[in-house]
C-alpha positions as CSV (number, residue, x, y, z in Angstrom):
1,M,111.4,129.6,96.8
2,A,110.2,126.3,98.2
3,E,106.7,126.1,99.6
4,R,107.1,124.8,103.1
5,V,104.6,122.1,104.4
6,D,104.8,119.6,107.3
7,Y,104.2,116.6,105.1
8,A,103.8,115.6,101.5
9,V,102.0,112.5,100.3
10,I,102.8,111.4,96.8
11,G,100.0,109.4,95.2
12,L,96.3,109.8,96.1
13,G,94.8,106.4,95.5
14,A,93.3,104.7,98.5
15,L,96.5,104.4,100.5
16,G,97.8,107.9,99.8
17,S,94.3,109.5,100.4
18,A,94.1,107.6,103.7
19,T,97.5,108.9,104.7
20,A,96.7,112.5,103.9
21,Y,93.4,112.1,105.8
22,H,95.1,110.8,108.9
23,L,97.9,113.4,108.8
24,A,95.4,116.2,108.4
25,K,93.1,114.8,111.1
26,A,96.0,114.8,113.5
27,G,96.4,118.6,112.9
28,H,99.4,118.6,110.5
29,Q,99.8,120.7,107.4
30,V,99.8,118.3,104.5
31,V,99.8,118.5,100.8
32,G,98.8,115.5,98.6
33,L,100.2,115.2,95.1
34,E,98.5,113.1,92.5
35,R,100.0,112.4,89.0
36,F,96.5,112.2,87.3
37,A,93.0,113.5,88.1
38,L,91.6,112.5,91.5
39,G,89.5,109.3,91.0
40,H,91.2,108.3,87.8
41,D,91.0,104.7,86.4
42,R,94.7,104.2,85.6
43,G,95.6,102.6,88.9
44,A,94.0,100.2,91.5
45,S,91.5,102.3,93.5
46,H,88.6,102.8,91.2
47,D,85.5,100.8,90.4
48,T,82.8,99.6,92.9
49,S,84.0,97.0,95.4
50,R,86.8,95.3,97.3
51,I,87.0,92.5,99.8
52,L,87.4,93.0,103.6
53,R,88.2,89.8,105.5
54,H,89.9,88.2,108.4
55,S,91.0,85.2,106.4
56,Y,94.7,85.3,105.7
57,H,97.7,83.0,105.4
58,T,99.8,84.4,108.2
59,P,99.0,85.6,111.8
60,A,100.6,89.0,111.1
61,Y,98.0,89.7,108.3
62,V,95.1,88.4,110.4
63,R,96.3,90.6,113.3
64,L,96.2,93.6,111.0
65,T,92.7,92.7,109.8
66,H,91.4,93.5,113.3
67,E,92.8,97.0,112.9
68,A,91.3,97.3,109.4
69,Y,87.8,96.6,110.7
70,A,88.3,99.2,113.5
71,D,89.8,101.8,111.2
72,W,87.0,101.4,108.7
73,A,84.5,101.9,111.5
74,A,86.4,105.0,112.7
75,L,86.2,106.4,109.1
76,E,82.5,105.7,109.0
77,R,82.0,107.7,112.2
78,D,84.1,110.7,110.9
79,A,82.5,110.7,107.5
80,G,79.0,110.0,108.6
81,E,78.7,107.3,105.9
82,S,78.5,103.5,105.9
83,F,81.3,101.7,104.0
84,V,81.4,98.1,105.4
85,T,78.7,95.7,104.2
86,E,79.1,92.3,105.9
87,V,78.1,89.4,103.7
88,G,80.3,86.5,105.0
89,G,83.4,85.2,103.3
90,L,84.0,81.8,101.8
91,D,87.4,80.4,100.9
92,L,87.0,77.3,98.7
93,F,90.0,74.9,98.8
94,P,89.6,72.2,96.0
95,P,91.2,68.8,96.3
96,G,94.8,68.9,95.3
97,G,94.9,72.7,95.3
98,V,98.2,74.6,95.6
99,I,97.2,76.8,98.5
100,A,97.5,75.2,102.0
101,L,94.3,75.3,104.0
102,D,96.3,74.8,107.2
103,D,98.0,78.2,106.7
104,Y,94.6,79.9,106.9
105,T,93.1,77.9,109.7
106,G,96.2,78.1,111.8
107,S,96.5,81.8,111.3
108,L,92.9,82.5,112.2
109,A,93.1,80.2,115.2
110,A,96.3,81.9,116.4
111,E,94.5,85.3,116.4
112,G,91.3,84.1,117.9
113,V,89.1,84.4,114.9
114,D,86.1,82.0,114.7
115,F,85.6,80.1,111.5
116,E,83.7,77.1,110.1
117,L,85.0,74.3,107.8
118,L,82.3,72.9,105.5
119,D,82.4,69.9,103.2
120,V,80.6,69.8,99.8
121,R,77.3,68.6,101.2
122,A,77.3,71.3,103.9
123,L,78.2,73.9,101.2
124,G,75.3,72.9,99.0
125,E,72.8,72.9,101.8
126,R,73.8,76.4,102.9
127,W,74.3,77.9,99.4
128,P,72.5,75.9,96.7
129,Q,73.8,78.3,94.1
130,L,77.2,76.6,94.5
131,S,78.5,73.6,92.5
132,V,82.0,72.5,93.5
133,P,84.0,69.3,93.1
134,E,83.8,66.5,95.6
135,G,86.5,66.9,98.2
136,T,86.4,70.7,98.2
137,V,86.6,72.3,101.7
138,G,85.0,75.6,102.4
139,L,86.4,77.9,105.1
140,Y,83.7,80.3,106.1
141,Q,84.2,83.5,108.2
142,S,81.1,85.4,109.1
143,R,82.7,88.9,109.1
144,G,83.7,88.8,105.4
145,A,82.6,92.1,104.0
146,I,82.5,94.4,101.0
147,V,84.0,97.9,101.1
148,P,83.5,100.5,98.3
149,A,86.6,101.3,96.1
150,G,86.0,104.5,94.3
151,R,83.5,105.8,96.8
152,G,85.7,105.0,99.8
153,T,88.7,106.6,98.3
154,A,86.7,109.8,97.4
155,A,85.4,109.9,101.0
156,M,88.9,109.8,102.4
157,Q,89.9,112.6,100.1
158,R,86.9,114.7,101.2
159,R,87.7,114.1,104.9
160,A,91.3,115.0,104.3
161,V,90.3,118.3,102.8
162,A,87.8,118.9,105.6
163,H,90.6,118.5,108.1
164,G,92.8,121.0,106.3
165,A,94.8,119.0,103.7
166,E,95.4,120.5,100.3
167,L,95.1,117.9,97.5
168,R,96.6,118.8,94.2
169,D,95.8,116.6,91.2
170,E,97.5,116.6,87.8
171,S,100.8,117.2,89.8
172,P,103.3,114.5,88.8
173,V,106.4,114.5,91.0
174,S,109.6,114.8,89.1
175,R,112.1,114.7,92.0
176,V,112.4,113.7,95.6
177,R,115.7,114.9,97.3
178,D,116.7,114.2,100.9
179,R,118.3,117.4,102.3
180,G,119.0,115.8,105.7
181,A,118.4,118.1,108.6
182,D,116.8,120.6,106.2
183,G,114.0,118.2,105.3
184,V,112.9,116.5,102.1
185,E,112.5,118.4,98.8
186,V,109.7,117.4,96.4
187,V,109.3,118.9,93.0
188,A,106.0,118.7,91.2
189,G,105.5,120.7,88.1
190,D,106.7,124.2,88.7
191,T,106.4,123.9,92.5
192,T,109.0,122.9,95.0
193,Y,107.9,121.7,98.4
194,L,110.2,121.4,101.5
195,C,108.8,119.0,104.0
196,R,109.6,117.4,107.3
197,S,108.8,114.0,105.9
198,V,107.4,112.5,102.7
199,V,105.1,109.5,102.2
200,V,105.2,107.7,98.9
201,C,102.1,105.8,97.9
202,A,102.6,105.9,94.2
203,D,102.0,102.2,93.5
204,A,103.0,101.4,89.9
205,W,105.0,104.7,89.8
206,T,106.9,104.0,93.0
207,N,110.2,103.5,91.3
208,D,109.8,106.6,89.3
209,V,109.3,108.7,92.4
210,L,112.2,107.0,94.3
211,G,114.7,107.0,91.4
212,G,116.4,110.2,92.6
213,L,117.2,108.5,95.9
214,G,119.0,105.6,94.1
215,V,116.2,103.1,95.0
216,S,114.7,100.6,92.6
217,L,112.3,97.9,93.9
218,P,111.8,94.6,92.1
219,L,108.1,95.3,91.2
220,T,106.0,93.8,88.5
221,V,102.9,95.7,87.2
222,T,100.2,93.5,85.7
223,L,97.0,94.5,83.9
224,E,94.1,92.7,85.5
225,Q,90.4,92.5,84.6
226,V,87.1,92.3,86.5
227,T,83.9,91.1,84.9
228,Y,80.3,91.7,85.8
229,F,77.7,89.0,85.2
230,A,73.9,89.3,84.9
231,P,72.1,86.4,86.6
232,P,68.6,85.6,85.4
233,D,67.5,85.6,89.0
234,P,69.5,88.3,90.8
235,T,67.8,87.7,94.1
236,A,69.6,84.4,94.4
237,F,72.9,86.3,94.5
238,A,71.9,89.1,96.9
239,P,73.9,89.8,100.0
240,G,72.8,87.5,102.7
241,R,72.1,84.7,100.2
242,L,75.6,84.4,98.7
243,P,78.9,85.3,100.5
244,L,82.1,86.6,99.1
245,W,84.1,83.7,97.7
246,I,87.7,83.0,96.7
247,W,88.7,79.9,94.8
248,M,92.0,79.0,96.5
249,D,94.0,77.4,93.7
250,E,96.0,78.4,90.7
251,P,94.4,80.0,88.8
252,C,92.8,81.8,91.7
253,F,89.4,83.4,91.2
254,Y,87.2,85.5,93.5
255,G,83.8,87.1,93.4
256,F,81.1,89.1,95.1
257,P,77.3,88.8,95.7
258,S,75.2,91.6,94.1
259,Y,76.4,95.0,95.3
260,G,74.5,98.1,94.3
261,E,73.2,96.6,91.1
262,A,71.6,93.4,89.8
263,T,75.0,91.9,88.8
264,I,77.7,89.8,90.4
265,K,81.4,90.7,90.0
266,A,84.2,88.3,89.6
267,A,87.9,88.2,88.6
268,Q,91.0,86.2,88.3
269,D,93.8,87.1,90.8
270,C,97.2,87.7,89.1
271,G,96.0,86.5,85.7
272,G,97.0,89.5,83.6
273,P,100.1,90.2,81.6
274,P,103.0,92.5,82.8
275,V,102.6,96.0,81.4
276,D,104.2,99.4,81.5
277,P,101.7,101.6,83.4
278,E,102.4,104.5,81.0
279,T,101.5,102.6,77.8
280,R,99.0,99.9,79.1
281,G,95.6,99.6,77.3
282,F,92.1,99.8,78.7
283,D,90.2,97.5,76.3
284,P,88.8,94.2,77.8
285,D,90.7,91.0,77.1
286,L,88.1,88.5,75.7
287,G,90.4,85.5,76.5
288,M,90.7,86.5,80.1
289,Q,86.9,87.0,80.2
290,D,86.2,83.6,78.7
291,L,88.5,81.9,81.2
292,L,86.8,83.6,84.1
293,A,83.3,82.9,82.6
294,A,84.0,79.2,82.3
295,H,84.9,79.0,86.0
296,V,82.1,81.2,87.3
297,G,79.6,79.3,85.1
298,S,80.7,76.0,86.5
299,M,80.9,77.1,90.1
300,L,77.8,79.3,90.1
301,P,75.6,77.8,87.3
302,G,72.9,80.5,87.6
303,S,75.4,83.4,87.3
304,G,74.4,84.4,83.8
305,S,76.5,86.0,81.0
306,P,79.2,88.7,81.2
307,V,77.8,92.2,80.7
308,R,81.0,94.3,81.0
309,S,84.7,94.0,81.9
310,L,87.0,96.6,83.3
311,R,90.8,96.8,83.6
312,C,92.9,97.6,86.6
313,Q,96.5,97.4,87.6
314,Y,98.3,95.2,90.1
315,T,101.7,96.4,91.5
316,L,103.3,93.2,92.9
317,T,106.3,92.6,95.1
318,P,108.0,89.2,94.5
319,D,106.6,87.8,97.8
320,R,103.2,89.6,97.5
321,D,103.9,91.2,100.9
322,F,103.3,94.8,101.8
323,L,106.0,97.4,102.0
324,I,105.7,99.8,104.9
325,D,109.0,101.3,105.8
326,A,111.4,104.2,105.5
327,V,113.8,104.2,102.5
328,P,117.2,102.9,103.6
329,G,119.4,105.8,104.4
330,H,116.5,108.2,104.2
331,P,114.6,108.1,107.4
332,N,112.2,110.9,106.4
333,V,111.0,109.2,103.2
334,W,108.4,106.5,103.9
335,V,106.9,104.1,101.4
336,G,103.5,102.4,101.5
337,L,102.8,99.7,98.9
338,G,99.8,97.3,99.1
339,A,101.0,94.6,96.7
340,A,97.6,94.3,95.1
341,H,95.7,93.3,98.2
342,G,96.0,96.5,100.3
343,F,92.7,98.2,99.7
344,K,90.9,96.4,102.6
345,F,93.6,97.9,104.9
346,A,93.5,101.4,103.3
347,P,92.4,103.4,106.5
348,T,94.9,101.3,108.5
349,F,97.7,102.0,106.0
350,G,96.9,105.7,106.3
351,R,97.0,105.7,110.0
352,I,100.3,103.7,110.2
353,L,102.0,105.8,107.6
354,A,100.8,109.0,109.3
355,E,102.2,107.8,112.6
356,L,105.5,106.9,111.1
357,A,105.9,110.1,109.2
358,A,105.1,112.2,112.2
359,T,106.9,110.2,115.0
360,G,108.9,107.4,113.3
361,Q,106.9,104.9,115.3
362,T,103.6,103.0,115.1
363,S,101.6,100.8,117.4
364,S,101.0,98.3,114.7
365,D,103.1,95.3,114.0
366,I,104.7,95.9,110.6
367,G,108.0,94.1,111.2
368,A,107.5,91.6,108.3
369,W,107.0,94.3,105.7
370,G,110.3,96.2,105.5
371,F,112.9,96.9,102.8
372,D,115.3,94.4,104.2
373,R,113.5,91.1,103.6
374,P,114.6,88.5,101.1
375,G,111.7,89.2,98.7
376,L,113.1,92.6,98.0
377,T,116.8,92.0,98.5
378,D,117.6,88.5,97.2
379,P,117.9,88.5,93.3
380,D,117.3,84.8,93.3
381,F,114.1,85.0,95.4
382,E,111.4,82.7,93.9
383,T,108.4,84.8,93.1
384,S,105.1,83.8,94.7
385,W,101.9,85.8,94.4
386,M,99.5,83.5,96.2
387,V,97.7,85.0,99.2
């Protein structure tokens, strides 16, 4: 016999954990199902830190960042913990770069977010650690912040359980079947669940979960890498002395001030190879590390040498936009996909998906991130992963 629950959440990384948390907090009976152990390192929600920022290339994303700051604050109040460390955020646009500065300044201005534009001289005066080419423009936003990855995800799992959710790890889902008015059937291991609604936050395994509904999304999974550097003078890279930074070009790099240890963390965005998430490796790629170290060493001359590198996965839509929508023809099966820049919005994703699963509606503007857009429906869509 099927185990009846109000809602099932498939995948308990950051987005799924946030969804289970918000559903349980609203008083619903919810079960969360995770393919691996909670807190595993096979996906995209582990390690130490992620970026939280207002700076984005469209007004819709900037609008959602306001909600992200508010939802992180609400989680802090509920958990009794601090998660947001404001350090300032600096987007660096080199001369001749492929990313348009006007997209960012226009989107910030449209949503009433204050920012500064700084030339090379002003950048050097404010952050003497930096060395950038003449003609580079810096876009500075004071609320740029760091949020914890593994710790934040674990906190949302704890709060979900505290509010009554049951989280079951080592429970890979083998089937999702829409039974219409009778609900949605989910099979995980030897257990069958019958739910009012299901939320799928399975990231790299999204197509595996949705396969029984005849859905296949044009997703690319890549194996990325972050590297930690040990500066000889760590105090020069402490929060308050160095902001978050993003090198807005192709290749695109990003990095953090020191956070919890006397190192700085940096990575290339979308620099890794496509992989199968079931067979991917975990060993560092020395070629990727050397490419990153050359950029970091040039831009931050006192950053020091690499001390360790870690792998993580990106699950990318062709347009790099989120997916927050019901599966076409299956109004009680919802999908949340962060397209490898969703962690900063994790509590907001959870709130939105919980609202949608329970009522079919949300107060947030998610109109741009449905199943019916060209990036997911047009086989000739030109892939672009720049954000």
